[in-house]
C-alpha positions, 0 to 999 in steps of 0.5 A, spaced: 525 700 462 529 696 467 531 697 474 534 704 475 539 706 481 541 712 484 548 712 488 549 718 493 556 720 495 557 725 501 562 728 506 565 724 511 569 724 517 569 731 519 567 734 526 561 740 525 565 746 523 571 743 521 570 744 514 568 751 513 564 750 506 560 745 510 554 747 515 551 740 516 552 737 523 551 730 521 557 727 517 555 721 512 559 715 511 560 714 504 556 712 498 549 709 499 545 706 494 537 707 492 532 704 487 530 710 483 523 709 480 523 712 473 516 714 473 515 717 479 522 720 481 522 717 488 528 713 491 527 707 495 533 705 500 537 698 498 540 698 504 547 698 501 552 702 504 559 703 501 564 706 506 569 711 503 572 718 505 568 723 502 566 721 495 563 728 493 563 726 486 561 720 482 562 719 475 559 713 471 563 710 465 560 711 458 559 703 458 555 703 464 559 698 468 563 702 472 562 708 477 568 712 479 568 716 486 573 721 488 576 722 495 575 729 496 581 730 502 583 737 505 588 740 510 582 741 514 582 734 516 590 733 517 591 730 510 598 732 507 599 735 500 600 731 494 596 725 497 589 724 494 585 718 491 580 716 486 576 709 487 573 705 481 567 700 483 563 695 479 556 696 478 552 690 480 545 688 480 541 690 486 544 697 487 551 694 489 558 696 488 564 692 488 570 695 489 575 694 484 581 699 485 583 705 489 589 709 485 593 715 487 591 722 484 597 726 486 594 731 490 588 733 495 581 736 493 579 731 488 573 735 487 571 732 480 572 726 475 570 725 468 572 720 463 575 723 456 570 721 450 573 714 449 572 712 456 580 710 456 582 716 461 580 719 467 581 726 468 581 729 475 582 736 479 587 737 485 583 743 488 588 744 493 595 743 489 592 747 483 593 742 478 589 736 474 591 729 473 590 724 468 589 717 469 589 711 464 582 707 465 581 700 462 573 700 460 574 692 460 576 691 468 575 698 471 582 698 473 586 705 473 593 706 472 598 711 475 598 718 473 600 720 466 600 727 466 599 732 472 600 740 470 600 745 475 596 752 474 599 759 476 596 765 477 590 768 482 584 772 482 581 778 486 578 774 492 583 774 497 580 768 501 578 764 495 583 766 489 589 767 492 592 761 488 589 756 482 584 752 484 581 747 479 574 745 481 571 742 475 574 738 469 571 735 462 573 732 456 570 735 449 565 730 447 567 731 440 575 731 440 581 730 444 580 737 448 580 737 455 577 743 459 579 745 466 575 750 470 580 754 475 576 758 480 582 761 483 584 764 476 578 766 473 580 762 467 578 755 463 585 752 462 585 748 455 589 742 453 589 736 448 590 729 450 594 725 447 590 718 447 597 714 446 601 716 452 596 720 456 600 726 456 596 733 456 599 739 451 596 746 453 592 749 448 591 756 451 586 759 457 580 762 456 579 768 461 572 770 464 570 776 468 574 778 473 572 774 480 567 770 476 570 763 479 569 758 474 567 751 477 564 747 472 562 746 465 556 742 461 556 741 453 550 741 449 548 734 446 548 736 439 550 743 438 557 745 439 556 749 445 558 749 452 556 752 459 560 754 464 557 755 471 561 760 475 561 760 483 563 767 485 559 772 481 553 767 480 553 767 473 553 762 467 557 763 461 555 760 454 561 759 450 561 757 442 566 751 442 570 752 436 575 747 432 582 748 434 581 754 438 576 751 444 571 756 448 569 763 445 564 766 450 558 769 447 553 770 453 553 771 460 547 770 464 546 772 471 543 767 475 541 770 482 535 774 483 536 782 482 537 785 488 539 779 492 545 780 497 549 774 498 555 777 502 555 777 509 549 772 509 549 767 515 549 761 510 554 764 505 560 759 507 563 761 500 565 768 503 564 771 496 558 776 493 555 769 491 556 762 492 553 758 486 554 751 485 553 746 479 549 747 473 546 742 469 542 740 462 535 737 462 530 736 457 532 742 453 533 747 459 539 749 463 539 749 471 544 753 476 544 752 483 544 758 487 546 757 494 545 762 500 538 764 496 537 756 496 534 756 489 535 753 482 535 758 476 532 755 470 533 757 463 530 755 456 536 753 451 535 756 444 535 750 439 539 754 434 544 757 438 544 754 445 543 761 448 539 762 455 533 765 457 531 765 464 524 762 465 523 761 472 526 760 479 524 754 484 525 753 491 530 748 495 530 746 502 531 751 507 538 751 508 540 746 503 546 749 500 546 744 495 552 742 492 551 738 485 545 736 481 544 731 476 539 729 471 536 722 470 538 718 464 531 720 461 532 728 462 525 728 466 527 728 473 533 733 476 536 730 483 539 735 487 544 733 493 542 738 498 548 738 502 546 742 509 539 740 509 541 733 509 537 730 503 536 729 496 531 733 492 528 730 486 524 734 481 520 733 475 522 737 469 516 739 464 519 737 458 515 743 454 516 749 459 522 747 463 518 748 470 520 744 476 515 740 481 518 737 487 516 730 487 520 727 493 525 728 498 530 723 501 534 723 507 541 723 506 546 726 511 551 731 508 549 729 501 554 732 496 553 728 489 548 723 485 549 719 480 543 715 476 543 709 472 
């Protein structure tokens, strides 16, 4: 096994209290790199810092040569509507990133970026404008082209603060087809599209309505089953969906991720202002994990190997006041790395491959950590 590295992105450029969903009083400065010990799960700073505006989502290209970071901008810091960017980097030896291209996305709040299954298109959300964008990506050079599709969503949801308009938060290409799924927190829908790989255009393929007030945020695809897991922010649930050819997602199970009796509304650490404030979900080692912000825990579920359904197996504490934003598994699936934004750290847990139990093995200080990518 060769040397592995972890890249950590963070929120930058905010004054304490300026971003309503960030309680950290210590803004970060961009992307930091760490040597990652694949035997122990420990991180060691390389000393390299790559300055960029709020790289809160980091995505590694399927060929392992490139890293793309969003610029999560917003009107809270004076950014005008329609202004947004993503930046691509070449991954160099020693945990160094070499900037390749910054490309306009056509909108702010680029909260997620994913590659399609070919690695030739980048799919990006525009949270504040209520739409998504597609950009061509050259796997040989790391260069992104101009936006080829930028559909806008319509509608709203019952929560007056979080769902007054569409807010696409997560996006993902189907790993087995040209379908694209956009999770719209503002409308309680997963919008489905078909990507034209010749032109980069998107053709609408309907939308899947989830529970009223669910607030879908992201999605994970099972590595071998035609099953996907939608993590919902506002009602604290995960929805298991069958992925059907020609039809897309069909919900088959909905699981509650917060403890019974837990009341999130009104809690001092609930900056999401809804009943719950769930964050991302992640598959690792045959298990599924969901961040329960405010409760500051990870909910763990066993994944049925036959149909992909979830069974709750345990709960694991995060750092006090963590309000973790993202989590990711290392390439082996033996470790889970959590960006605990408001606790200003990355927490690394060892995953018991048989039971899914988590053991915290390392905590690394990183100001306002928002996402981690491991290669």
